Backbone bond lengths (Angstrom), bond angles and torsions (degrees), N, CA, C in turn:
res aa  C-N    CA-C-N  psi(-1)  N-CA   C-N-CA  omega(-1)  CA-C   N-CA-C  phi
1 X - - - 1.434 - - 1.399 114.39 -
2 X 1.361 122.85 161.12 1.601 126.88 -176.96 1.483 104.43 -111.35
3 X 1.341 114.82 138.26 1.465 131.09 178.33 1.422 114.15 -119.80
4 X 1.215 120.85 134.12 1.545 122.74 168.47 1.548 105.76 -82.03
5 X 1.361 118.21 122.77 1.443 120.62 176.53 1.609 107.46 -120.73
6 X 1.328 108.75 155.18 1.615 114.39 -170.93 1.622 101.19 -96.85
7 X 1.307 127.42 4.79 1.454 123.95 -172.68 1.607 107.29 -67.97
8 X 1.204 113.46 131.72 1.610 117.94 163.60 1.601 106.19 -58.79
9 X 1.318 106.65 155.38 1.607 115.86 178.92 1.553 106.89 -49.92
10 X 1.316 120.54 142.44 1.461 124.07 -178.67 1.554 103.18 -82.39
11 X 1.328 114.78 169.85 1.355 121.37 173.57 1.520 113.06 -57.68
12 X 1.373 115.92 -42.57 1.365 115.93 178.99 1.544 115.48 -67.69
13 X 1.379 115.34 -31.36 1.533 113.70 166.80 1.406 116.23 -58.57
14 X 1.378 114.21 -45.73 1.421 121.52 -171.34 1.563 113.15 -69.74
15 X 1.293 114.62 -42.38 1.531 122.97 -178.86 1.390 116.98 -85.81
16 X 1.356 116.71 -22.35 1.444 117.35 -171.17 1.484 111.34 -126.77
17 X 1.292 121.02 -60.53 1.507 125.11 -176.78 1.605 107.06 -54.55
18 X 1.353 114.72 -49.85 1.482 117.34 -178.34 1.423 117.56 -59.93
19 X 1.326 119.40 -22.36 1.445 125.73 -178.38 1.483 114.75 -111.63
20 X 1.237 119.87 20.11 1.518 126.18 -171.70 1.557 106.97 -57.29
21 X 1.223 122.36 -45.94 1.407 123.67 -177.33 1.510 112.30 -59.33
22 X 1.348 121.56 -42.15 1.443 119.34 179.59 1.556 105.56 -77.23
23 X 1.304 120.26 -33.12 1.520 118.02 -177.66 1.523 112.15 -69.87
24 X 1.364 116.21 -28.97 1.522 120.55 173.11 1.471 111.73 -72.58
25 X 1.353 119.56 -31.04 1.448 121.00 179.38 1.660 102.94 -68.96
26 X 1.310 113.92 -48.54 1.411 114.19 -175.96 1.509 115.36 -66.45
27 X 1.324 119.17 -31.58 1.438 119.34 173.19 1.452 115.76 -62.88
28 X 1.330 116.43 -32.66 1.389 119.67 176.62 1.660 109.92 -66.69
29 X 1.057 117.34 -41.29 1.539 123.19 178.50 1.613 109.74 -60.02
30 X 1.304 107.67 -49.79 1.490 112.72 -173.63 1.577 109.86 -69.44
31 X 1.277 115.46 -41.08 1.437 123.33 174.21 1.452 116.40 -58.54
32 X 1.365 118.22 -41.23 1.486 130.45 179.30 1.466 107.77 -73.16
33 X 1.378 122.62 -50.31 1.462 123.29 -164.80 1.543 115.43 -117.01
34 X 1.356 114.93 -10.14 1.585 113.04 -164.54 1.326 110.49 89.54
35 X 1.404 112.42 -179.25 1.495 119.78 -172.21 1.529 108.29 -78.91
36 X 1.273 119.47 -55.55 1.496 120.02 -175.71 1.557 114.28 -64.90
37 X 1.330 115.77 -51.60 1.413 121.04 177.42 1.466 115.01 -65.99
38 X 1.373 114.09 -30.65 1.479 118.73 -179.53 1.469 110.31 -69.61
39 X 1.233 123.85 -43.67 1.548 123.31 166.89 1.383 113.43 -53.57
40 X 1.323 113.47 -50.89 1.495 111.18 -178.81 1.452 118.68 -61.34
41 X 1.434 115.76 -31.23 1.414 118.45 -179.20 1.511 110.41 -77.28
42 X 1.377 118.25 -27.25 1.370 120.27 173.97 1.498 115.66 -65.82
43 X 1.447 113.89 -41.79 1.387 119.09 -174.72 1.631 106.95 -71.18
44 X 1.398 113.87 -38.49 1.430 117.42 173.79 1.493 112.40 -58.56
45 X 1.278 119.74 -46.26 1.410 121.88 178.06 1.446 111.61 -56.83
46 X 1.314 117.40 -44.31 1.471 125.40 176.30 1.570 114.37 -56.09
47 X 1.290 111.59 -54.27 1.471 117.94 178.27 1.549 115.88 -62.55
48 X 1.282 114.40 -30.02 1.538 117.43 -179.30 1.543 110.90 -96.60
49 X 1.302 116.39 5.88 1.447 120.30 169.87 1.448 113.82 83.34
50 X 1.319 119.90 13.37 1.494 117.89 -175.65 1.441 112.01 -94.50
51 X 1.367 115.38 -5.74 1.437 128.22 164.95 1.443 118.61 -127.54
52 X 1.299 125.04 124.29 1.493 118.84 178.42 1.397 118.77 -49.08
53 X 1.327 119.23 139.74 1.430 121.39 -175.28 1.494 115.91 -61.37
54 X 1.318 116.99 -39.39 1.454 124.55 177.90 1.504 111.45 -70.86
55 X 1.315 119.72 -34.11 1.386 121.39 171.03 1.530 116.43 -68.09
56 X 1.229 113.74 -46.78 1.445 122.17 176.41 1.578 113.02 -58.96
57 X 1.370 119.08 -43.02 1.340 130.48 179.96 1.673 106.39 -66.51
58 X 1.285 117.13 -36.67 1.443 117.73 171.53 1.532 121.18 -70.87
59 X 1.400 111.24 -26.05 1.447 119.04 168.53 1.567 112.50 -71.40
60 X 1.366 116.44 -44.77 1.469 123.87 176.40 1.588 111.34 -55.87
61 X 1.288 111.60 -41.18 1.348 116.12 -179.78 1.560 118.68 -55.98
62 X 1.349 114.25 -31.98 1.328 126.49 -179.44 1.470 117.78 -105.95
63 X 1.390 113.90 18.60 1.399 119.55 -178.54 1.637 112.96 -63.40
64 X 1.268 113.18 -36.81 1.522 114.90 179.13 1.540 109.03 -62.66
65 X 1.239 121.62 -46.03 1.476 120.81 175.33 1.645 106.82 -63.33
66 X 1.110 124.25 -35.48 1.423 128.21 -176.05 1.522 108.43 -67.07
67 X 1.373 115.59 -44.29 1.539 115.26 179.92 1.433 110.60 -73.40
68 X 1.324 124.40 -33.43 1.535 128.59 178.36 1.554 104.36 -64.76
69 X 1.371 119.12 -44.66 1.393 121.46 179.76 1.611 111.28 -67.23
70 X 1.339 116.88 -36.78 1.464 121.67 174.46 1.416 112.77 -53.77
71 X 1.310 112.74 -55.93 1.559 122.07 179.92 1.358 118.19 -66.26
72 X 1.385 114.14 -32.99 1.528 120.27 175.65 1.511 113.01 -63.26
73 X 1.365 109.39 -44.84 1.540 113.74 -178.70 1.504 108.35 -59.20
74 X 1.281 122.87 -28.29 1.589 123.86 -177.06 1.458 110.85 -87.43
75 X 1.386 116.98 -39.44 1.468 114.30 -177.09 1.543 119.43 -98.86
76 X 1.381 115.47 -0.60 1.341 124.73 -171.80 1.509 115.96 93.22
77 X 1.339 118.93 158.89 1.409 119.41 -168.71 1.685 111.09 -113.05
78 X 1.353 116.78 12.41 1.341 117.29 -172.90 1.520 115.65 -97.76
79 X 1.441 113.15 -11.51 1.468 115.46 -174.62 1.567 105.07 -135.19
80 X 1.283 122.02 115.74 1.394 128.67 -177.02 1.549 104.79 -61.97
81 X 1.318 116.36 -45.57 1.464 121.85 -172.36 1.564 112.23 -57.17
82 X 1.385 113.81 -29.17 1.477 118.71 177.53 1.514 106.56 -68.22
83 X 1.280 122.65 -38.83 1.477 123.43 175.31 1.578 111.78 -66.99
84 X 1.332 123.12 -42.17 1.428 132.55 -179.13 1.547 107.32 -55.47
85 X 1.368 116.04 -43.51 1.437 116.55 -169.90 1.645 109.52 -86.87
86 X 1.243 124.81 -1.69 1.363 130.48 -175.13 1.460 108.97 -76.02
87 X 1.327 119.04 132.61 1.550 125.81 -171.06 1.651 104.76 -56.67
88 X 1.278 118.78 -46.16 1.500 121.56 178.86 1.504 110.31 -55.93
89 X 1.317 122.99 -38.69 1.349 121.05 -176.53 1.588 109.73 -72.87
90 X 1.325 113.46 -39.53 1.542 119.58 178.80 1.501 107.19 -60.57
91 X 1.393 122.12 -44.74 1.341 124.64 -176.40 1.671 107.64 -67.26
92 X 1.308 116.02 -36.34 1.502 118.49 177.52 1.461 110.13 -66.94
93 X 1.474 119.63 -29.88 1.532 118.40 -178.27 1.435 103.65 -75.89
94 X 1.407 120.30 -40.42 1.486 118.66 -174.42 1.523 112.08 -67.66
95 X 1.326 116.22 -39.77 1.429 120.53 179.27 1.588 112.42 -62.29
96 X 1.327 112.97 -39.52 1.545 122.86 176.85 1.507 106.90 -59.36
97 X 1.377 118.00 -53.82 1.473 120.86 179.79 1.409 112.14 -59.92
98 X 1.348 118.23 -38.36 1.521 119.59 -176.32 1.570 104.04 -68.45
99 X 1.315 116.43 -40.90 1.501 114.59 176.18 1.518 113.55 -58.20
100 X 1.266 121.85 -34.79 1.506 123.34 177.78 1.595 106.50 -67.46
101 X 1.200 118.77 -42.34 1.452 120.85 175.83 1.415 115.20 -62.66
102 X 1.272 122.95 -34.98 1.369 127.89 174.74 1.483 113.12 -67.81
103 X 1.375 109.03 -42.79 1.629 107.75 -178.35 1.517 110.88 -75.57
104 X 1.333 121.98 -33.32 1.339 125.73 -164.89 1.580 114.19 -110.24
105 X 1.408 118.29 -14.52 1.311 122.39 -172.20 1.485 116.84 78.08
106 X 1.248 122.71 -178.36 1.467 126.82 176.76 1.649 109.75 -56.09
107 X 1.252 118.85 135.57 1.433 123.85 169.87 1.573 116.35 -142.28
108 X 1.263 108.18 168.75 1.530 117.37 -169.83 1.521 108.44 -59.41
109 X 1.292 116.08 150.72 1.417 122.33 169.05 1.448 119.98 -45.52
110 X 1.214 119.34 -37.52 1.442 130.80 177.19 1.576 109.42 -61.88
111 X 1.238 115.39 -46.69 1.501 121.81 179.90 1.546 109.70 -66.08
112 X 1.293 112.63 -39.72 1.577 124.50 -175.22 1.528 105.81 -62.18
113 X 1.495 107.88 -45.61 1.623 114.39 -177.64 1.645 104.56 -64.77
114 X 1.303 122.62 -34.80 1.385 122.99 -179.56 1.539 112.54 -62.81
115 X 1.335 113.35 -40.23 1.449 123.34 -169.87 1.557 100.14 -76.03
116 X 1.426 125.20 -34.51 1.426 122.26 175.97 1.468 110.47 -64.29
117 X 1.373 113.44 -48.04 1.425 114.16 -178.08 1.549 116.15 -65.05
118 X 1.343 113.15 -36.53 1.513 118.57 173.98 1.544 113.82 -55.60
119 X 1.431 115.21 -43.93 1.404 121.52 179.82 1.499 111.37 -62.59
120 X 1.518 117.07 -41.70 1.433 122.92 -178.94 1.479 108.66 -64.43
121 X 1.348 119.89 -44.30 1.526 122.34 -175.64 1.454 110.98 -64.68
122 X 1.405 117.18 -38.76 1.567 120.45 178.26 1.518 108.83 -72.23
123 X 1.273 122.30 -33.63 1.434 123.00 -179.85 1.652 111.54 -72.69
124 X 1.486 114.42 -31.19 1.305 109.25 176.85 1.451 118.70 -80.95
125 X 1.334 112.80 -29.82 1.498 118.99 170.80 1.543 109.94 -62.30
126 X 1.237 119.86 -38.45 1.464 123.84 -175.05 1.534 106.23 -76.22
127 X 1.318 119.62 -37.47 1.519 122.43 171.30 1.489 113.94 -54.78
128 X 1.447 115.16 -43.28 1.465 115.74 -179.59 1.460 108.95 -64.99
129 X 1.370 120.51 -36.54 1.433 118.70 -177.30 1.537 111.90 -73.10
130 X 1.375 112.66 -29.13 1.536 113.84 177.23 1.487 108.91 -77.40
131 X 1.306 121.63 -31.44 1.604 124.27 175.48 1.556 105.08 -67.57
132 X 1.323 117.68 -41.21 1.522 112.70 177.77 1.355 114.96 -64.15
133 X 1.375 126.62 -32.82 1.360 139.42 172.05 1.571 109.19 -56.48
134 X 1.383 103.26 -68.13 1.530 107.85 -171.09 1.482 111.57 -70.92
135 X 1.309 119.90 -13.81 1.414 122.60 -176.43 1.507 112.38 -89.01
136 X 1.371 115.70 2.94 1.439 118.87 173.43 1.468 111.79 107.90
137 X 1.410 124.62 6.97 1.359 126.06 -178.75 1.579 118.22 45.82
138 X 1.225 115.10 46.93 1.498 127.78 179.40 1.533 105.83 -77.25
139 X 1.354 121.35 125.61 1.422 131.57 -171.82 1.640 101.09 -130.97
140 X 1.301 108.82 121.05 1.555 115.99 177.39 1.504 109.11 -110.95
141 X 1.224 122.83 135.06 1.625 124.30 -178.27 1.456 108.63 -132.83
142 X 1.346 123.89 101.93 1.458 129.20 166.18 1.387 108.68 -57.51
143 X 1.367 121.62 139.10 1.380 129.77 167.62 1.491 108.80 -64.35
144 X 1.293 116.47 156.07 1.496 121.71 174.53 1.507 115.74 -47.67
145 X 1.376 110.23 -40.38 1.514 114.81 -179.24 1.527 113.23 -67.76
146 X 1.371 112.30 -44.95 1.545 116.65 175.85 1.493 109.28 -63.39
147 X 1.245 118.61 -41.43 1.479 116.73 -173.96 1.558 114.39 -64.75
148 X 1.386 115.27 -34.91 1.412 122.65 177.46 1.624 107.81 -78.14
149 X 1.216 119.30 -36.81 1.417 122.04 174.69 1.512 117.12 -56.45
150 X 1.425 116.86 -47.33 1.248 125.38 -177.64 1.531 114.82 -70.95
151 X 1.425 114.21 -28.50 1.331 121.31 178.39 1.536 114.47 -75.01
152 X 1.369 114.52 -34.74 1.429 124.52 -177.31 1.411 110.68 -84.57
153 X 1.338 121.33 -34.74 1.484 126.80 -175.00 1.408 115.03 -140.06
154 X 1.318 118.33 75.41 1.471 122.36 -172.81 1.482 104.85 -73.71
155 X 1.316 119.56 165.23 1.564 123.21 -174.59 1.577 108.71 -68.30
156 X 1.153 115.94 140.87 1.491 127.21 -177.28 1.530 108.44 -79.61
157 X 1.258 124.07 -50.30 1.406 127.78 -170.04 1.493 108.14 -75.74
158 X 1.325 114.83 140.91 1.626 118.55 179.35 1.545 106.90 -65.59
159 X 1.347 109.65 147.40 1.535 119.41 178.66 1.498 105.64 -95.53
160 X 1.306 111.45 103.44 1.618 113.85 174.76 1.392 111.31 -71.87
161 X 1.394 116.10 143.03 1.457 129.99 172.11 1.598 106.02 43.25
162 X 1.315 115.37 64.89 1.573 119.16 174.27 1.593 114.25 -52.18
163 X 1.308 109.83 138.11 1.441 117.35 178.33 1.569 106.59 -142.76
164 X 1.272 111.84 146.12 1.476 123.06 174.97 1.647 107.07 -84.95
165 X 1.326 114.30 151.21 1.487 114.72 176.20 1.500 116.14 -69.38
166 X 1.392 113.27 -21.11 1.520 125.92 178.16 1.462 105.40 -142.60
167 X 1.393 118.78 156.76 1.506 127.67 179.29 1.498 111.93 -53.63
168 X 1.354 118.61 -34.81 1.459 126.45 -166.75 1.471 114.69 -140.56
169 X 1.225 131.86 130.85 1.510 127.25 -178.33 1.502 110.88 -160.04
170 X 1.202 118.48 155.86 1.326 129.49 168.18 1.539 115.96 -109.93
171 X 1.272 118.88 129.09 1.527 122.04 179.84 1.650 106.22 -109.77
172 X 1.221 109.23 116.61 1.436 116.38 164.09 1.398 118.46 -68.78
173 X 1.417 122.61 138.63 1.456 124.00 -169.34 1.500 108.12 -121.54
174 X 1.296 112.62 101.56 1.527 115.17 176.88 1.518 113.09 -59.73
175 X 1.329 121.63 162.08 1.383 125.01 172.33 1.550 115.66 -55.03
176 X 1.458 108.89 -35.96 1.452 115.50 -172.93 1.665 113.67 -63.36
177 X 1.345 113.51 -20.07 1.322 119.63 176.13 1.595 114.39 -63.51
178 X 1.338 115.57 -25.40 1.475 121.00 175.47 1.508 111.29 60.73
179 X 1.255 114.62 45.87 1.610 118.05 176.00 1.481 107.47 -107.09
180 X 1.357 107.53 149.83 1.528 113.43 176.21 1.650 100.42 -164.30
181 X 1.432 101.66 157.31 1.316 116.69 173.31 1.485 112.34 -113.86
182 X 1.380 120.99 135.75 1.450 124.04 -176.89 1.518 114.00 -135.94
183 X 1.314 112.04 104.60 1.471 124.95 171.00 1.604 107.30 -69.55
184 X 1.425 110.56 126.78 1.334 116.27 175.43 1.490 121.17 -42.40
185 X 1.313 114.65 120.91 1.503 117.05 -176.36 1.524 115.91 86.03
186 X 1.427 112.92 1.03 1.491 116.26 179.03 1.534 105.31 -116.54
187 X 1.539 116.78 164.86 1.378 117.43 171.34 1.507 114.60 -69.58
188 X 1.175 122.07 162.28 1.467 125.96 176.32 1.491 110.43 -71.19
189 X 1.255 119.19 146.83 1.544 120.05 -178.00 1.552 103.89 -130.36
190 X 1.333 114.17 129.57 1.422 119.88 -178.83 1.557 118.05 -62.61
191 X 1.182 121.37 127.22 1.492 119.82 171.03 1.490 114.75 -74.96
192 X 1.467 110.22 131.05 1.491 115.44 -177.65 1.459 114.81 -121.46
193 X 1.399 114.74 -15.59 1.348 115.20 -179.28 1.552 109.45 -146.67
194 X 1.387 121.27 147.11 1.377 121.26 179.79 1.608 102.76 -138.35
195 X 1.331 113.78 122.58 1.614 119.56 -176.50 1.552 100.59 -105.94
196 X 1.338 116.11 127.80 1.521 117.44 167.05 1.521 109.35 -128.97
197 X 1.347 108.07 144.22 1.390 115.11 175.61 1.666 110.37 -128.65
198 X 1.289 117.82 126.38 1.503 122.39 -178.73 1.417 114.55 -95.65
199 X 1.353 115.34 126.36 1.399 116.49 166.25 1.573 111.97 -104.33
200 X 1.337 111.30 140.62 1.532 116.95 -165.92 1.557 104.95 -88.13
201 X 1.392 121.16 162.33 1.532 123.41 174.07 1.441 110.77 -45.08
202 X 1.419 112.15 156.65 1.404 130.01 19.26 1.602 110.80 -81.78
203 X 1.324 120.80 -9.24 1.389 117.65 173.60 1.498 111.53 -124.30
204 X 1.283 114.78 84.58 1.491 127.23 -175.22 1.541 108.21 -67.84
205 X 1.334 121.37 120.10 1.353 117.74 -174.13 1.611 102.97 -157.93
206 X 1.453 117.31 154.20 1.403 125.31 162.26 1.454 109.10 -100.44
207 X 1.348 114.26 142.83 1.491 122.72 171.11 1.528 102.80 -114.56
208 X 1.329 121.41 117.25 1.402 128.01 -164.62 1.594 107.92 -120.74
209 X 1.370 116.94 134.36 1.395 119.99 171.39 1.602 102.24 -126.55
210 X 1.452 107.74 122.80 1.495 111.60 179.31 1.522 104.59 -111.68
211 X 1.463 115.32 124.73 1.411 121.02 -165.07 1.560 104.46 -115.05
212 X 1.375 115.44 124.77 1.468 123.33 168.54 1.448 113.69 -129.05
213 X 1.375 118.00 101.49 1.520 126.16 -169.41 1.629 106.43 -65.25
214 X 1.312 114.12 142.65 1.498 121.73 167.69 1.484 111.45 -96.79
215 X 1.260 115.98 -41.57 1.361 127.70 169.06 1.538 114.69 -153.09
216 X 1.348 117.31 -158.48 1.581 118.37 -175.72 1.494 108.31 -72.39
217 X 1.284 117.28 -20.57 1.537 122.04 -174.84 1.478 123.04 -107.20
218 X 1.316 115.45 -26.29 1.335 120.46 177.85 1.549 115.13 -139.23
219 X 1.310 113.77 163.04 1.476 117.58 -170.60 1.460 109.72 -157.77
220 X 1.326 115.26 163.82 1.444 121.99 176.67 1.637 99.48 -96.27
221 X 1.295 113.54 138.07 1.499 120.64 -176.06 1.424 108.11 -143.17
222 X 1.308 121.07 147.11 1.394 126.77 164.25 1.460 111.32 -128.43
223 X 1.342 118.76 140.75 1.418 122.27 -173.70 1.583 103.51 -130.80
224 X 1.420 118.07 121.89 1.382 117.92 -174.20 1.572 106.63 -149.36
225 X 1.339 108.83 170.68 1.488 116.36 -176.77 1.605 104.66 -125.63
226 X 1.350 116.31 135.60 1.436 119.83 171.65 1.569 110.38 -113.13
227 X 1.329 113.31 113.63 1.549 114.38 -172.43 1.499 100.96 -92.92
228 X 1.324 117.72 143.69 1.527 127.92 178.39 1.496 113.25 -119.77
229 X 1.366 117.74 132.29 1.426 116.03 176.92 1.509 107.16 -85.42
230 X 1.387 116.99 178.44 1.454 118.44 -166.31 1.496 109.78 -69.26
231 X 1.311 113.81 -32.32 1.593 122.16 -176.77 1.435 109.36 -113.99
232 X 1.319 125.46 11.07 1.399 126.96 -174.20 1.561 115.18 -79.38
233 X 1.395 114.78 174.45 1.426 114.17 176.25 1.456 109.28 -120.79
234 X 1.322 116.77 -178.92 1.580 124.70 -178.92 1.536 110.62 -53.96
235 X 1.341 113.96 -54.20 1.500 118.76 -174.84 1.542 111.08 -59.59
236 X 1.221 121.43 -34.35 1.497 125.97 171.36 1.492 109.27 -60.80
237 X 1.162 117.18 -48.69 1.469 124.94 -175.56 1.602 107.75 -60.80
238 X 1.396 111.97 -46.01 1.502 118.19 178.90 1.507 111.86 -67.62
239 X 1.298 115.40 -29.11 1.532 115.45 -176.27 1.551 107.03 -73.50
240 X 1.489 119.99 -23.25 1.366 123.17 -176.81 1.483 108.55 -101.78
241 X 1.408 120.25 14.63 1.341 113.87 -169.59 1.599 107.59 -81.18
242 X 1.353 117.04 145.87 1.487 120.25 -175.98 1.509 109.37 -135.40
243 X 1.311 114.75 145.45 1.387 127.07 176.07 1.564 107.72 -66.75
244 X 1.333 113.07 136.13 1.546 113.07 -174.67 1.569 112.65 -77.54
245 X 1.508 112.94 -5.26 1.552 113.11 -178.10 1.431 108.82 -122.14
246 X 1.364 123.02 9.29 1.352 131.27 179.49 1.517 113.07 -144.79
247 X 1.464 111.21 161.45 1.433 110.76 -176.84 1.576 101.06 -90.02
248 X 1.273 116.47 140.94 1.495 119.81 174.04 1.534 109.24 88.24
249 X 1.363 108.90 -157.37 1.525 116.50 -179.84 1.460 110.67 -75.23
250 X 1.467 116.26 153.47 1.365 120.92 178.68 1.585 110.81 -65.12
251 X 1.460 111.70 138.30 1.440 117.52 -179.30 1.564 115.60 -79.55
252 X 1.348 116.33 56.56 1.481 113.18 -178.18 1.515 98.79 -152.66
253 X 1.323 114.53 150.62 1.481 123.77 -178.85 1.561 107.37 -85.00
254 X 1.329 113.85 147.68 1.429 121.50 170.02 1.493 116.76 101.95
255 X 1.440 113.27 -17.99 1.476 109.74 -172.72 1.582 112.65 -70.38
256 X 1.278 126.80 -25.61 1.417 131.71 -179.11 1.598 103.87 -67.45
257 X 1.390 116.54 -51.79 1.512 114.54 -179.44 1.592 109.14 -62.95
258 X 1.243 118.60 -32.67 1.448 122.79 177.32 1.590 110.97 -56.31
259 X 1.331 109.00 -56.76 1.473 117.95 -171.33 1.497 109.04 -72.83
260 X 1.292 121.61 -29.57 1.400 126.23 178.70 1.509 108.13 -71.78
261 X 1.326 120.16 -37.04 1.422 125.32 -178.32 1.615 105.37 -72.58
262 X 1.308 117.62 -45.10 1.419 119.13 175.13 1.491 112.75 -54.69
263 X 1.315 117.87 -47.62 1.454 123.87 -176.57 1.594 107.48 -60.13
264 X 1.314 110.53 -45.42 1.505 111.15 -176.78 1.619 110.89 -64.72
265 X 1.273 117.90 -36.33 1.431 117.63 -178.68 1.561 111.66 -73.70
266 X 1.268 115.85 -33.86 1.557 119.38 -176.37 1.490 107.17 -81.24
267 X 1.394 118.03 -24.40 1.497 122.06 176.55 1.455 108.38 -69.37
268 X 1.286 119.01 -40.78 1.442 122.09 177.59 1.500 114.72 -63.03
269 X 1.347 117.17 -30.41 1.416 128.31 173.27 1.469 109.44 -68.14
270 X 1.377 121.93 -50.26 1.379 124.86 -175.42 1.453 111.85 -71.03
271 X 1.332 118.21 -40.12 1.490 121.08 -177.23 1.512 111.35 -85.24
272 X 1.361 125.13 8.72 1.409 123.15 177.19 1.434 114.97 69.86
273 X 1.363 123.42 19.74 1.357 124.41 175.87 1.563 119.02 -86.51
274 X 1.321 109.69 -13.48 1.605 112.79 177.45 1.541 109.27 -106.79
275 X 1.220 105.53 161.23 1.576 114.57 176.21 1.568 106.21 -94.57
276 X 1.335 116.03 120.52 1.424 121.13 -173.87 1.572 111.73 -105.57
277 X 1.331 119.53 138.89 1.456 122.26 -174.90 1.464 103.93 -147.66
278 X 1.526 115.99 119.80 1.327 119.50 178.07 1.599 110.18 -87.27
279 X 1.262 119.52 147.31 1.404 124.56 -176.71 1.649 106.75 -150.93
280 X 1.305 111.32 158.53 1.486 121.63 179.80 1.375 107.55 -94.62
281 X 1.459 115.36 127.00 1.424 121.95 173.76 1.522 105.34 -112.45
282 X 1.399 114.76 136.08 1.453 120.90 -178.44 1.599 107.26 -104.83
283 X 1.340 112.89 132.30 1.477 122.76 -175.04 1.558 103.97 -81.77
284 X 1.286 112.26 163.18 1.495 119.92 170.60 1.457 113.58 -55.67
285 X 1.405 118.33 -21.84 1.390 120.04 -176.98 1.499 111.06 -94.39
286 X 1.320 116.35 8.26 1.485 123.82 177.45 1.461 112.36 78.94
287 X 1.385 121.49 17.25 1.516 126.80 179.52 1.512 102.74 -96.68
288 X 1.404 114.42 154.83 1.393 125.85 -174.11 1.523 110.08 -103.43
289 X 1.206 121.30 140.85 1.536 123.16 -178.86 1.588 104.00 -139.92
290 X 1.348 113.78 136.39 1.384 113.85 176.61 1.460 112.69 -92.17
291 X 1.286 118.97 136.26 1.545 127.68 -176.83 1.356 107.14 -126.07
292 X 1.475 117.55 151.84 1.353 127.46 170.07 1.476 114.66 -105.31
293 X 1.327 118.59 123.80 1.528 123.57 179.08 1.520 106.14 -88.99
294 X 1.343 115.17 126.99 1.435 120.38 170.95 1.539 111.72 -97.94
295 X 1.312 110.99 107.80 1.518 118.90 -179.76 1.466 119.37 -108.84
296 X 1.348 124.37 173.04 1.449 124.78 -174.29 1.679 105.71 -82.98
297 X 1.238 111.04 145.37 1.533 118.46 170.87 1.490 113.53 -137.77
298 X 1.263 121.47 -176.22 1.524 117.56 175.15 1.369 118.97 -54.34
299 X 1.360 117.41 -29.37 1.449 119.26 175.68 1.515 119.99 -85.43
300 X 1.280 112.88 0.11 1.380 116.11 178.28 1.593 111.37 -134.19
301 X 1.272 115.39 105.10 1.602 118.75 -169.75 1.570 103.05 -125.11
């Protein structure tokens, strides 16, 4: 069935679906020539008039995403660290920082460190989008009633050996969930999307991106990993959760509530306590996307 929803375009729609024409062109170049020669061949075709200038510029704008995707297809999409250790990723990072040096000249170590961190943040965000794509584009949407219920009365019993229903998914967060991220000294920002990727044993873990937009260009975000032991439960994994860019827990308020709410919603799905209904969502570009609505049932009150 088709439903009308009031959700704004997701990050995946804005960053991937909207630009699929440019991404597909870039994929063909990378598949045919590899990363280094592919970029050179694209620029040559642009300069020689074989590829329209505006179209080529659109492809080059998304080259960071395309390289992350290219590497991820080879090393797998469930572990970001596998991407980071890849020689082509290391080369991409080096080239990016060299580009910063060429544009701005030598700068202080502190600014260099910020450039390194910025590249890593961008890479991780893009990896989550790639993982969502390669993992099947699974989108789950709790109804407002379910969202409020799980926020007000989360499950009491521990969830042993947590598992996602699929290796990678996006959870839409209705306002009724009442979730927000608050960076110290800044206003609270409402959480609208949670992306989660699961890596299977021997190192069972969740990679989580909690997204809270500020405006159309910037957002508060937290990226973390939850490691699970073979016979552990969700709360143990949450207690060991660590920020991917800092030692220890993320330095932002609201992330625990967001991850707990997500786990409660997905647990209801996995354990059959929620009523699921698939429907077709139409993007602003006129493309169709299958989503799974999470509703109440006898097992979820």
